[in-house]
mmCIF file as Biopython writes it, N, C-alpha, C and O atoms, coordinates in Angstrom:
data_model
#
loop_
_atom_site.group_PDB
_atom_site.id
_atom_site.type_symbol
_atom_site.label_atom_id
_atom_site.label_alt_id
_atom_site.label_comp_id
_atom_site.label_asym_id
_atom_site.label_entity_id
_atom_site.label_seq_id
_atom_site.pdbx_PDB_ins_code
_atom_site.Cartn_x
_atom_site.Cartn_y
_atom_site.Cartn_z
_atom_site.occupancy
_atom_site.B_iso_or_equiv
_atom_site.auth_seq_id
_atom_site.auth_asym_id
_atom_site.pdbx_PDB_model_num
ATOM 1   N N  . MET A ? 1  ? 43.626 201.977 150.055 1.0 0.0 1  A 1 
ATOM 2   C CA . MET A ? 1  ? 42.594 202.643 149.289 1.0 0.0 1  A 1 
ATOM 3   C C  . MET A ? 1  ? 43.134 202.927 147.893 1.0 0.0 1  A 1 
ATOM 4   O O  . MET A ? 1  ? 44.213 203.503 147.748 1.0 0.0 1  A 1 
ATOM 5   N N  . ARG A ? 2  ? 42.401 202.532 146.883 1.0 0.0 2  A 1 
ATOM 6   C CA . ARG A ? 2  ? 42.799 202.759 145.496 1.0 0.0 2  A 1 
ATOM 7   C C  . ARG A ? 2  ? 42.131 204.012 144.956 1.0 0.0 2  A 1 
ATOM 8   O O  . ARG A ? 2  ? 40.976 204.305 145.264 1.0 0.0 2  A 1 
ATOM 9   N N  . THR A ? 3  ? 42.880 204.742 144.146 1.0 0.0 3  A 1 
ATOM 10  C CA . THR A ? 3  ? 42.283 205.882 143.458 1.0 0.0 3  A 1 
ATOM 11  C C  . THR A ? 3  ? 41.871 205.431 142.069 1.0 0.0 3  A 1 
ATOM 12  O O  . THR A ? 3  ? 42.593 204.681 141.412 1.0 0.0 3  A 1 
ATOM 13  N N  . SER A ? 4  ? 40.742 205.876 141.635 1.0 0.0 4  A 1 
ATOM 14  C CA . SER A ? 4  ? 40.250 205.459 140.326 1.0 0.0 4  A 1 
ATOM 15  C C  . SER A ? 4  ? 40.957 206.234 139.218 1.0 0.0 4  A 1 
ATOM 16  O O  . SER A ? 4  ? 41.489 207.321 139.443 1.0 0.0 4  A 1 
ATOM 17  N N  . LYS A ? 5  ? 40.954 205.662 138.034 1.0 0.0 5  A 1 
ATOM 18  C CA . LYS A ? 5  ? 41.577 206.318 136.885 1.0 0.0 5  A 1 
ATOM 19  C C  . LYS A ? 5  ? 40.850 207.618 136.553 1.0 0.0 5  A 1 
ATOM 20  O O  . LYS A ? 5  ? 41.466 208.591 136.117 1.0 0.0 5  A 1 
ATOM 21  N N  . THR A ? 6  ? 39.560 207.624 136.760 1.0 0.0 6  A 1 
ATOM 22  C CA . THR A ? 6  ? 38.778 208.833 136.490 1.0 0.0 6  A 1 
ATOM 23  C C  . THR A ? 6  ? 39.226 209.982 137.388 1.0 0.0 6  A 1 
ATOM 24  O O  . THR A ? 6  ? 39.348 211.120 136.933 1.0 0.0 6  A 1 
ATOM 25  N N  . THR A ? 7  ? 39.466 209.689 138.646 1.0 0.0 7  A 1 
ATOM 26  C CA . THR A ? 7  ? 39.915 210.719 139.587 1.0 0.0 7  A 1 
ATOM 27  C C  . THR A ? 7  ? 41.275 211.268 139.176 1.0 0.0 7  A 1 
ATOM 28  O O  . THR A ? 7  ? 41.501 212.477 139.237 1.0 0.0 7  A 1 
ATOM 29  N N  . VAL A ? 8  ? 42.166 210.404 138.765 1.0 0.0 8  A 1 
ATOM 30  C CA . VAL A ? 8  ? 43.501 210.834 138.344 1.0 0.0 8  A 1 
ATOM 31  C C  . VAL A ? 8  ? 43.404 211.717 137.105 1.0 0.0 8  A 1 
ATOM 32  O O  . VAL A ? 8  ? 44.020 212.781 137.060 1.0 0.0 8  A 1 
ATOM 33  N N  . TRP A ? 9  ? 42.646 211.296 136.104 1.0 0.0 9  A 1 
ATOM 34  C CA . TRP A ? 9  ? 42.522 212.072 134.876 1.0 0.0 9  A 1 
ATOM 35  C C  . TRP A ? 9  ? 41.812 213.403 135.102 1.0 0.0 9  A 1 
ATOM 36  O O  . TRP A ? 9  ? 42.190 214.410 134.503 1.0 0.0 9  A 1 
ATOM 37  N N  . LEU A ? 10 ? 40.813 213.423 135.938 1.0 0.0 10 A 1 
ATOM 38  C CA . LEU A ? 10 ? 40.144 214.688 136.240 1.0 0.0 10 A 1 
ATOM 39  C C  . LEU A ? 10 ? 41.066 215.638 137.001 1.0 0.0 10 A 1 
ATOM 40  O O  . LEU A ? 10 ? 41.027 216.851 136.792 1.0 0.0 10 A 1 
ATOM 41  N N  . SER A ? 11 ? 41.886 215.088 137.875 1.0 0.0 11 A 1 
ATOM 42  C CA . SER A ? 11 ? 42.854 215.916 138.606 1.0 0.0 11 A 1 
ATOM 43  C C  . SER A ? 11 ? 43.872 216.519 137.651 1.0 0.0 11 A 1 
ATOM 44  O O  . SER A ? 11 ? 44.221 217.692 137.773 1.0 0.0 11 A 1 
ATOM 45  N N  . ILE A ? 12 ? 44.345 215.726 136.707 1.0 0.0 12 A 1 
ATOM 46  C CA . ILE A ? 12 ? 45.299 216.231 135.714 1.0 0.0 12 A 1 
ATOM 47  C C  . ILE A ? 12 ? 44.646 217.312 134.870 1.0 0.0 12 A 1 
ATOM 48  O O  . ILE A ? 12 ? 45.272 218.330 134.574 1.0 0.0 12 A 1 
ATOM 49  N N  . LEU A ? 13 ? 43.393 217.104 134.479 1.0 0.0 13 A 1 
ATOM 50  C CA . LEU A ? 13 ? 42.672 218.099 133.697 1.0 0.0 13 A 1 
ATOM 51  C C  . LEU A ? 13 ? 42.523 219.414 134.465 1.0 0.0 13 A 1 
ATOM 52  O O  . LEU A ? 13 ? 42.704 220.490 133.895 1.0 0.0 13 A 1 
ATOM 53  N N  . VAL A ? 14 ? 42.199 219.328 135.738 1.0 0.0 14 A 1 
ATOM 54  C CA . VAL A ? 14 ? 42.052 220.534 136.564 1.0 0.0 14 A 1 
ATOM 55  C C  . VAL A ? 14 ? 43.381 221.281 136.660 1.0 0.0 14 A 1 
ATOM 56  O O  . VAL A ? 14 ? 43.405 222.508 136.572 1.0 0.0 14 A 1 
ATOM 57  N N  . VAL A ? 15 ? 44.471 220.566 136.839 1.0 0.0 15 A 1 
ATOM 58  C CA . VAL A ? 15 ? 45.800 221.194 136.927 1.0 0.0 15 A 1 
ATOM 59  C C  . VAL A ? 15 ? 46.138 221.891 135.612 1.0 0.0 15 A 1 
ATOM 60  O O  . VAL A ? 15 ? 46.612 223.027 135.620 1.0 0.0 15 A 1 
ATOM 61  N N  . LEU A ? 16 ? 45.901 221.230 134.496 1.0 0.0 16 A 1 
ATOM 62  C CA . LEU A ? 16 ? 46.205 221.834 133.192 1.0 0.0 16 A 1 
ATOM 63  C C  . LEU A ? 16 ? 45.356 223.077 132.936 1.0 0.0 16 A 1 
ATOM 64  O O  . LEU A ? 16 ? 45.864 224.082 132.438 1.0 0.0 16 A 1 
ATOM 65  N N  . LEU A ? 17 ? 44.088 223.019 133.268 1.0 0.0 17 A 1 
ATOM 66  C CA . LEU A ? 17 ? 43.232 224.194 133.093 1.0 0.0 17 A 1 
ATOM 67  C C  . LEU A ? 17 ? 43.642 225.336 134.014 1.0 0.0 17 A 1 
ATOM 68  O O  . LEU A ? 17 ? 43.564 226.500 133.622 1.0 0.0 17 A 1 
ATOM 69  N N  . ALA A ? 18 ? 44.072 225.024 135.222 1.0 0.0 18 A 1 
ATOM 70  C CA . ALA A ? 18 ? 44.538 226.059 136.146 1.0 0.0 18 A 1 
ATOM 71  C C  . ALA A ? 18 ? 45.812 226.722 135.625 1.0 0.0 18 A 1 
ATOM 72  O O  . ALA A ? 18 ? 45.977 227.936 135.745 1.0 0.0 18 A 1 
ATOM 73  N N  . ILE A ? 19 ? 46.706 225.930 135.051 1.0 0.0 19 A 1 
ATOM 74  C CA . ILE A ? 19 ? 47.937 226.486 134.472 1.0 0.0 19 A 1 
ATOM 75  C C  . ILE A ? 19 ? 47.605 227.394 133.295 1.0 0.0 19 A 1 
ATOM 76  O O  . ILE A ? 19 ? 48.197 228.462 133.142 1.0 0.0 19 A 1 
ATOM 77  N N  . MET A ? 20 ? 46.658 226.968 132.467 1.0 0.0 20 A 1 
ATOM 78  C CA . MET A ? 20 ? 46.254 227.799 131.324 1.0 0.0 20 A 1 
ATOM 79  C C  . MET A ? 20 ? 45.623 229.114 131.794 1.0 0.0 20 A 1 
ATOM 80  O O  . MET A ? 20 ? 45.908 230.170 131.230 1.0 0.0 20 A 1 
ATOM 81  N N  . ALA A ? 21 ? 44.785 229.056 132.802 1.0 0.0 21 A 1 
ATOM 82  C CA . ALA A ? 21 ? 44.140 230.277 133.310 1.0 0.0 21 A 1 
ATOM 83  C C  . ALA A ? 21 ? 45.167 231.221 133.925 1.0 0.0 21 A 1 
ATOM 84  O O  . ALA A ? 21 ? 45.106 232.432 133.707 1.0 0.0 21 A 1 
ATOM 85  N N  . ALA A ? 22 ? 46.104 230.680 134.686 1.0 0.0 22 A 1 
ATOM 86  C CA . ALA A ? 22 ? 47.141 231.519 135.295 1.0 0.0 22 A 1 
ATOM 87  C C  . ALA A ? 22 ? 48.030 232.138 134.226 1.0 0.0 22 A 1 
ATOM 88  O O  . ALA A ? 22 ? 48.380 233.315 134.310 1.0 0.0 22 A 1 
ATOM 89  N N  . GLY A ? 23 ? 48.390 231.355 133.231 1.0 0.0 23 A 1 
ATOM 90  C CA . GLY A ? 23 ? 49.225 231.865 132.144 1.0 0.0 23 A 1 
ATOM 91  C C  . GLY A ? 23 ? 48.533 232.969 131.371 1.0 0.0 23 A 1 
ATOM 92  O O  . GLY A ? 23 ? 49.159 233.971 131.027 1.0 0.0 23 A 1 
ATOM 93  N N  . ALA A ? 24 ? 47.251 232.797 131.095 1.0 0.0 24 A 1 
ATOM 94  C CA . ALA A ? 24 ? 46.506 233.834 130.381 1.0 0.0 24 A 1 
ATOM 95  C C  . ALA A ? 24 ? 46.445 235.112 131.201 1.0 0.0 24 A 1 
ATOM 96  O O  . ALA A ? 24 ? 46.585 236.206 130.655 1.0 0.0 24 A 1 
ATOM 97  N N  . GLY A ? 25 ? 46.239 234.984 132.501 1.0 0.0 25 A 1 
ATOM 98  C CA . GLY A ? 25 ? 46.172 236.161 133.360 1.0 0.0 25 A 1 
ATOM 99  C C  . GLY A ? 25 ? 47.492 236.898 133.450 1.0 0.0 25 A 1 
ATOM 100 O O  . GLY A ? 25 ? 47.513 238.125 133.554 1.0 0.0 25 A 1 
ATOM 101 N N  . LEU A ? 26 ? 48.588 236.168 133.410 1.0 0.0 26 A 1 
ATOM 102 C CA . LEU A ? 26 ? 49.901 236.799 133.522 1.0 0.0 26 A 1 
ATOM 103 C C  . LEU A ? 26 ? 50.431 237.327 132.193 1.0 0.0 26 A 1 
ATOM 104 O O  . LEU A ? 26 ? 51.122 238.346 132.161 1.0 0.0 26 A 1 
ATOM 105 N N  . LEU A ? 27 ? 50.115 236.648 131.108 1.0 0.0 27 A 1 
ATOM 106 C CA . LEU A ? 27 ? 50.739 236.984 129.831 1.0 0.0 27 A 1 
ATOM 107 C C  . LEU A ? 27 ? 49.859 237.776 128.877 1.0 0.0 27 A 1 
ATOM 108 O O  . LEU A ? 27 ? 50.369 238.367 127.924 1.0 0.0 27 A 1 
ATOM 109 N N  . TRP A ? 28 ? 48.564 237.804 129.105 1.0 0.0 28 A 1 
ATOM 110 C CA . TRP A ? 28 ? 47.665 238.501 128.204 1.0 0.0 28 A 1 
ATOM 111 C C  . TRP A ? 28 ? 47.799 239.998 128.421 1.0 0.0 28 A 1 
ATOM 112 O O  . TRP A ? 28 ? 47.452 240.520 129.480 1.0 0.0 28 A 1 
ATOM 113 N N  . ARG A ? 29 ? 48.295 240.660 127.432 1.0 0.0 29 A 1 
ATOM 114 C CA . ARG A ? 29 ? 48.479 242.117 127.525 1.0 0.0 29 A 1 
ATOM 115 C C  . ARG A ? 29 ? 47.385 242.810 126.740 1.0 0.0 29 A 1 
ATOM 116 O O  . ARG A ? 29 ? 47.109 242.466 125.591 1.0 0.0 29 A 1 
ATOM 117 N N  . SER A ? 30 ? 46.781 243.768 127.361 1.0 0.0 30 A 1 
ATOM 118 C CA . SER A ? 30 ? 45.787 244.565 126.660 1.0 0.0 30 A 1 
ATOM 119 C C  . SER A ? 30 ? 46.350 245.971 126.478 1.0 0.0 30 A 1 
ATOM 120 O O  . SER A ? 30 ? 46.910 246.546 127.412 1.0 0.0 30 A 1 
ATOM 121 N N  . PRO A ? 31 ? 46.202 246.514 125.295 1.0 0.0 31 A 1 
ATOM 122 C CA . PRO A ? 31 ? 46.710 247.867 125.098 1.0 0.0 31 A 1 
ATOM 123 C C  . PRO A ? 31 ? 45.861 248.858 125.879 1.0 0.0 31 A 1 
ATOM 124 O O  . PRO A ? 31 ? 44.654 248.674 126.037 1.0 0.0 31 A 1 
ATOM 125 N N  . GLY A ? 32 ? 46.485 249.871 126.346 1.0 0.0 32 A 1 
ATOM 126 C CA . GLY A ? 32 ? 45.715 250.876 127.071 1.0 0.0 32 A 1 
ATOM 127 C C  . GLY A ? 32 ? 46.608 251.855 127.782 1.0 0.0 32 A 1 
ATOM 128 O O  . GLY A ? 32 ? 47.760 251.563 128.106 1.0 0.0 32 A 1 
ATOM 129 N N  . GLU A ? 33 ? 46.069 252.991 128.012 1.0 0.0 33 A 1 
ATOM 130 C CA . GLU A ? 33 ? 46.756 254.053 128.733 1.0 0.0 33 A 1 
ATOM 131 C C  . GLU A ? 33 ? 46.044 254.266 130.062 1.0 0.0 33 A 1 
ATOM 132 O O  . GLU A ? 33 ? 44.842 254.019 130.162 1.0 0.0 33 A 1 
ATOM 133 N N  . PRO A ? 34 ? 46.762 254.717 131.078 1.0 0.0 34 A 1 
ATOM 134 C CA . PRO A ? 34 ? 46.091 255.060 132.337 1.0 0.0 34 A 1 
ATOM 135 C C  . PRO A ? 34 ? 45.030 256.138 132.097 1.0 0.0 34 A 1 
ATOM 136 O O  . PRO A ? 34 ? 45.204 257.018 131.253 1.0 0.0 34 A 1 
ATOM 137 N N  . PHE A ? 35 ? 43.939 256.056 132.845 1.0 0.0 35 A 1 
ATOM 138 C CA . PHE A ? 35 ? 42.879 257.046 132.692 1.0 0.0 35 A 1 
ATOM 139 C C  . PHE A ? 35 ? 42.366 257.460 134.059 1.0 0.0 35 A 1 
ATOM 140 O O  . PHE A ? 35 ? 42.498 256.730 135.041 1.0 0.0 35 A 1 
ATOM 141 N N  . ALA A ? 36 ? 41.784 258.640 134.099 1.0 0.0 36 A 1 
ATOM 142 C CA . ALA A ? 36 ? 41.258 259.186 135.349 1.0 0.0 36 A 1 
ATOM 143 C C  . ALA A ? 36 ? 39.893 258.578 135.645 1.0 0.0 36 A 1 
ATOM 144 O O  . ALA A ? 36 ? 39.105 258.322 134.735 1.0 0.0 36 A 1 
ATOM 145 N N  . PHE A ? 37 ? 39.623 258.350 136.928 1.0 0.0 37 A 1 
ATOM 146 C CA . PHE A ? 37 ? 38.362 257.779 137.371 1.0 0.0 37 A 1 
ATOM 147 C C  . PHE A ? 37 ? 37.991 258.430 138.683 1.0 0.0 37 A 1 
ATOM 148 O O  . PHE A ? 37 ? 38.858 258.670 139.523 1.0 0.0 37 A 1 
ATOM 149 N N  . THR A ? 38 ? 36.724 258.719 138.874 1.0 0.0 38 A 1 
ATOM 150 C CA . THR A ? 38 ? 36.243 259.301 140.133 1.0 0.0 38 A 1 
ATOM 151 C C  . THR A ? 38 ? 35.598 258.206 140.966 1.0 0.0 38 A 1 
ATOM 152 O O  . THR A ? 38 ? 34.681 257.527 140.502 1.0 0.0 38 A 1 
ATOM 153 N N  . THR A ? 39 ? 36.074 258.029 142.201 1.0 0.0 39 A 1 
ATOM 154 C CA . THR A ? 39 ? 35.572 256.980 143.076 1.0 0.0 39 A 1 
ATOM 155 C C  . THR A ? 39 ? 34.240 257.367 143.696 1.0 0.0 39 A 1 
ATOM 156 O O  . THR A ? 39 ? 33.764 258.489 143.518 1.0 0.0 39 A 1 
ATOM 157 N N  . LEU A ? 40 ? 33.644 256.437 144.421 1.0 0.0 40 A 1 
ATOM 158 C CA . LEU A ? 40 ? 32.385 256.712 145.108 1.0 0.0 40 A 1 
ATOM 159 C C  . LEU A ? 40 ? 32.550 257.772 146.187 1.0 0.0 40 A 1 
ATOM 160 O O  . LEU A ? 40 ? 31.580 258.422 146.576 1.0 0.0 40 A 1 
ATOM 161 N N  . ARG A ? 41 ? 33.764 257.946 146.666 1.0 0.0 41 A 1 
ATOM 162 C CA . ARG A ? 41 ? 34.051 258.982 147.678 1.0 0.0 41 A 1 
ATOM 163 C C  . ARG A ? 41 ? 34.463 260.294 147.038 1.0 0.0 41 A 1 
ATOM 164 O O  . ARG A ? 41 ? 34.994 261.177 147.711 1.0 0.0 41 A 1 
ATOM 165 N N  . ASP A ? 42 ? 34.219 260.425 145.731 1.0 0.0 42 A 1 
ATOM 166 C CA . ASP A ? 42 ? 34.493 261.641 144.970 1.0 0.0 42 A 1 
ATOM 167 C C  . ASP A ? 42 ? 35.975 262.003 144.949 1.0 0.0 42 A 1 
ATOM 168 O O  . ASP A ? 42 ? 36.339 263.176 145.021 1.0 0.0 42 A 1 
ATOM 169 N N  . GLN A ? 43 ? 36.830 260.975 144.849 1.0 0.0 43 A 1 
ATOM 170 C CA . GLN A ? 43 ? 38.265 261.194 144.721 1.0 0.0 43 A 1 
ATOM 171 C C  . GLN A ? 43 ? 38.687 260.816 143.311 1.0 0.0 43 A 1 
ATOM 172 O O  . GLN A ? 43 ? 38.219 259.817 142.765 1.0 0.0 43 A 1 
ATOM 173 N N  . ALA A ? 44 ? 39.566 261.607 142.722 1.0 0.0 44 A 1 
ATOM 174 C CA . ALA A ? 44 ? 40.077 261.302 141.388 1.0 0.0 44 A 1 
ATOM 175 C C  . ALA A ? 44 ? 41.300 260.395 141.521 1.0 0.0 44 A 1 
ATOM 176 O O  . ALA A ? 44 ? 42.237 260.710 142.254 1.0 0.0 44 A 1 
ATOM 177 N N  . VAL A ? 45 ? 41.284 259.273 140.812 1.0 0.0 45 A 1 
ATOM 178 C CA . VAL A ? 45 ? 42.423 258.341 140.815 1.0 0.0 45 A 1 
ATOM 179 C C  . VAL A ? 45 ? 42.769 257.993 139.385 1.0 0.0 45 A 1 
ATOM 180 O O  . VAL A ? 45 ? 41.934 258.122 138.489 1.0 0.0 45 A 1 
ATOM 181 N N  . GLN A ? 46 ? 43.999 257.551 139.165 1.0 0.0 46 A 1 
ATOM 182 C CA . GLN A ? 46 ? 44.436 257.057 137.864 1.0 0.0 46 A 1 
ATOM 183 C C  . GLN A ? 46 ? 44.296 255.539 137.855 1.0 0.0 46 A 1 
ATOM 184 O O  . GLN A ? 46 ? 44.752 254.871 138.783 1.0 0.0 46 A 1 
ATOM 185 N N  . ILE A ? 47 ? 43.677 254.996 136.828 1.0 0.0 47 A 1 
ATOM 186 C CA . ILE A ? 47 ? 43.521 253.553 136.673 1.0 0.0 47 A 1 
ATOM 187 C C  . ILE A ? 47 ? 44.635 253.056 135.760 1.0 0.0 47 A 1 
ATOM 188 O O  . ILE A ? 47 ? 44.883 253.636 134.703 1.0 0.0 47 A 1 
ATOM 189 N N  . TYR A ? 48 ? 45.299 251.992 136.163 1.0 0.0 48 A 1 
ATOM 190 C CA . TYR A ? 48 ? 46.476 251.466 135.483 1.0 0.0 48 A 1 
ATOM 191 C C  . TYR A ? 48 ? 46.166 251.010 134.058 1.0 0.0 48 A 1 
ATOM 192 O O  . TYR A ? 48 ? 46.878 251.391 133.129 1.0 0.0 48 A 1 
ATOM 193 N N  . ASN A ? 49 ? 45.122 250.203 133.863 1.0 0.0 49 A 1 
ATOM 194 C CA . ASN A ? 49 ? 44.609 249.789 132.555 1.0 0.0 49 A 1 
ATOM 195 C C  . ASN A ? 49 ? 45.581 248.953 131.724 1.0 0.0 49 A 1 
ATOM 196 O O  . ASN A ? 49 ? 45.731 249.195 130.526 1.0 0.0 49 A 1 
ATOM 197 N N  . GLN A ? 50 ? 46.247 247.968 132.343 1.0 0.0 50 A 1 
ATOM 198 C CA . GLN A ? 50 ? 47.080 247.059 131.565 1.0 0.0 50 A 1 
ATOM 199 C C  . GLN A ? 50 ? 47.294 245.773 132.341 1.0 0.0 50 A 1 
ATOM 200 O O  . GLN A ? 50 ? 47.565 245.809 133.541 1.0 0.0 50 A 1 
ATOM 201 N N  . GLY A ? 51 ? 47.175 244.648 131.673 1.0 0.0 51 A 1 
ATOM 202 C CA . GLY A ? 51 ? 47.469 243.350 132.258 1.0 0.0 51 A 1 
ATOM 203 C C  . GLY A ? 51 ? 46.543 242.959 133.391 1.0 0.0 51 A 1 
ATOM 204 O O  . GLY A ? 51 ? 45.352 243.270 133.375 1.0 0.0 51 A 1 
ATOM 205 N N  . VAL A ? 52 ? 47.106 242.273 134.376 1.0 0.0 52 A 1 
ATOM 206 C CA . VAL A ? 52 ? 46.339 241.773 135.504 1.0 0.0 52 A 1 
ATOM 207 C C  . VAL A ? 52 ? 45.745 242.917 136.326 1.0 0.0 52 A 1 
ATOM 208 O O  . VAL A ? 52 ? 44.663 242.778 136.897 1.0 0.0 52 A 1 
ATOM 209 N N  . TYR A ? 53 ? 46.446 244.035 136.385 1.0 0.0 53 A 1 
ATOM 210 C CA . TYR A ? 53 ? 46.021 245.170 137.215 1.0 0.0 53 A 1 
ATOM 211 C C  . TYR A ? 53 ? 45.222 246.192 136.428 1.0 0.0 53 A 1 
ATOM 212 O O  . TYR A ? 53 ? 45.278 247.382 136.738 1.0 0.0 53 A 1 
ATOM 213 N N  . ARG A ? 54 ? 44.484 245.761 135.424 1.0 0.0 54 A 1 
ATOM 214 C CA . ARG A ? 54 ? 43.783 246.658 134.512 1.0 0.0 54 A 1 
ATOM 215 C C  . ARG A ? 54 ? 42.880 247.648 135.225 1.0 0.0 54 A 1 
ATOM 216 O O  . ARG A ? 54 ? 42.812 248.810 134.824 1.0 0.0 54 A 1 
ATOM 217 N N  . TYR A ? 55 ? 42.187 247.223 136.267 1.0 0.0 55 A 1 
ATOM 218 C CA . TYR A ? 55 ? 41.213 248.106 136.926 1.0 0.0 55 A 1 
ATOM 219 C C  . TYR A ? 55 ? 41.683 248.571 138.301 1.0 0.0 55 A 1 
ATOM 220 O O  . TYR A ? 55 ? 40.869 249.029 139.102 1.0 0.0 55 A 1 
ATOM 221 N N  . ASP A ? 56 ? 42.957 248.465 138.585 1.0 0.0 56 A 1 
ATOM 222 C CA . ASP A ? 56 ? 43.498 248.950 139.855 1.0 0.0 56 A 1 
ATOM 223 C C  . ASP A ? 56 ? 44.120 250.322 139.662 1.0 0.0 56 A 1 
ATOM 224 O O  . ASP A ? 56 ? 44.508 250.694 138.554 1.0 0.0 56 A 1 
ATOM 225 N N  . THR A ? 57 ? 44.209 251.067 140.751 1.0 0.0 57 A 1 
ATOM 226 C CA . THR A ? 57 ? 44.864 252.366 140.671 1.0 0.0 57 A 1 
ATOM 227 C C  . THR A ? 57 ? 46.363 252.157 140.489 1.0 0.0 57 A 1 
ATOM 228 O O  . THR A ? 57 ? 46.877 251.063 140.725 1.0 0.0 57 A 1 
ATOM 229 N N  . LEU A ? 58 ? 47.063 253.211 140.067 1.0 0.0 58 A 1 
ATOM 230 C CA . LEU A ? 58 ? 48.517 253.111 139.897 1.0 0.0 58 A 1 
ATOM 231 C C  . LEU A ? 58 ? 49.188 252.737 141.203 1.0 0.0 58 A 1 
ATOM 232 O O  . LEU A ? 58 ? 50.167 251.991 141.207 1.0 0.0 58 A 1 
ATOM 233 N N  . PHE A ? 59 ? 48.674 253.245 142.309 1.0 0.0 59 A 1 
ATOM 234 C CA . PHE A ? 59 ? 49.252 252.966 143.624 1.0 0.0 59 A 1 
ATOM 235 C C  . PHE A ? 59 ? 49.143 251.481 143.967 1.0 0.0 59 A 1 
ATOM 236 O O  . PHE A ? 59 ? 50.120 250.882 144.414 1.0 0.0 59 A 1 
ATOM 237 N N  . ILE A ? 60 ? 47.975 250.883 143.765 1.0 0.0 60 A 1 
ATOM 238 C CA . ILE A ? 60 ? 47.770 249.470 144.062 1.0 0.0 60 A 1 
ATOM 239 C C  . ILE A ? 60 ? 48.497 248.609 143.028 1.0 0.0 60 A 1 
ATOM 240 O O  . ILE A ? 60 ? 49.099 247.596 143.385 1.0 0.0 60 A 1 
ATOM 241 N N  . GLY A ? 61 ? 48.449 248.993 141.771 1.0 0.0 61 A 1 
ATOM 242 C CA . GLY A ? 61 ? 49.102 248.227 140.711 1.0 0.0 61 A 1 
ATOM 243 C C  . GLY A ? 61 ? 50.604 248.128 140.902 1.0 0.0 61 A 1 
ATOM 244 O O  . GLY A ? 61 ? 51.216 247.141 140.494 1.0 0.0 61 A 1 
ATOM 245 N N  . ALA A ? 62 ? 51.199 249.124 141.510 1.0 0.0 62 A 1 
ATOM 246 C CA . ALA A ? 62 ? 52.642 249.096 141.772 1.0 0.0 62 A 1 
ATOM 247 C C  . ALA A ? 62 ? 52.988 248.248 143.000 1.0 0.0 62 A 1 
ATOM 248 O O  . ALA A ? 62 ? 54.163 248.008 143.275 1.0 0.0 62 A 1 
ATOM 249 N N  . GLY A ? 63 ? 51.999 247.807 143.717 1.0 0.0 63 A 1 
ATOM 250 C CA . GLY A ? 63 ? 52.249 246.955 144.884 1.0 0.0 63 A 1 
ATOM 251 C C  . GLY A ? 63 ? 52.514 247.710 146.160 1.0 0.0 63 A 1 
ATOM 252 O O  . GLY A ? 63 ? 53.009 247.138 147.131 1.0 0.0 63 A 1 
ATOM 253 N N  . CYS A ? 64 ? 52.191 248.990 146.172 1.0 0.0 64 A 1 
ATOM 254 C CA . CYS A ? 64 ? 52.483 249.802 147.359 1.0 0.0 64 A 1 
ATOM 255 C C  . CYS A ? 64 ? 51.350 249.853 148.351 1.0 0.0 64 A 1 
ATOM 256 O O  . CYS A ? 64 ? 51.557 250.264 149.492 1.0 0.0 64 A 1 
ATOM 257 N N  . GLY A ? 65 ? 50.159 249.452 147.957 1.0 0.0 65 A 1 
ATOM 258 C CA . GLY A ? 65 ? 49.009 249.568 148.850 1.0 0.0 65 A 1 
ATOM 259 C C  . GLY A ? 65 ? 48.485 248.210 149.293 1.0 0.0 65 A 1 
ATOM 260 O O  . GLY A ? 65 ? 48.796 247.177 148.700 1.0 0.0 65 A 1 
ATOM 261 N N  . LEU A ? 66 ? 47.690 248.239 150.342 1.0 0.0 66 A 1 
ATOM 262 C CA . LEU A ? 66 ? 47.078 247.013 150.844 1.0 0.0 66 A 1 
ATOM 263 C C  . LEU A ? 66 ? 45.578 247.100 150.737 1.0 0.0 66 A 1 
ATOM 264 O O  . LEU A ? 66 ? 44.877 246.160 151.112 1.0 0.0 66 A 1 
#
């Protein structure tokens, strides 16, 4: 079975775009300070507000929670 040139080039394009998306997610830094947020269960939590974990709590952003 032969693979077409179009399939090979599209596969390479998908890989390159995936690398760019992953790199942007890991390296894009947004300035910000942690801020308080009230959850739907009326609990106050601190939101990390930086990088990939921008909208996660400090506990989840540190990798301690599941």
